[in-house]
C-alpha positions, 0 to 999 in steps of 0.5 A: 335066756341062758340055757344049760343041758345035762345029759347023762345017758346015751339011751338015742330017744333022750338023747335025740329029743334033748338036742331037739329041744337044744335047736329049739331053743337056738332057733327062737335066739337062746344060748345052748350048752350041753354038757355031756357026763356019764354014758351021755359022752358015748353020744357020737357012738348011737347009731339008730336007724329010728332016731337020728341022732348024728343028724341032730347033733350036727344041727345043733353044731351048725345052729351055734350050740356050745357042747362040753364032755366030761373028761374023767366020764371019756377017758373012764371008756377009753376015749378021747375028746373030739368036736363033739366032744371036747373035754371039759371038768367039774369047773366047766360045768359048775361055769355052765350051771352058774352063767345058765338063767335054767338047767335040764336035765336028761338022763 
């Protein structure tokens, strides 16, 4: 199954759980794409002692999960794209939605 996740928050517990779900799905042989928008594009700067978001992001990438990030949301925060937050567009989000069997939203 192809699963699309839209992540629209930088709240540590929500981000941590979104990635935990994505990793579980990848390990169950599903294809998973995550699209960051709104404050979700700030995930790289989350530093929380209880919820190790960086570890979950690294594991998601290691398990071949794909990440996209809203370019306008990044630019509105003075951020550039990165390996974790590659600049994407609404057309990329639309394609992810069209190609996915299921879409989940977090935040």
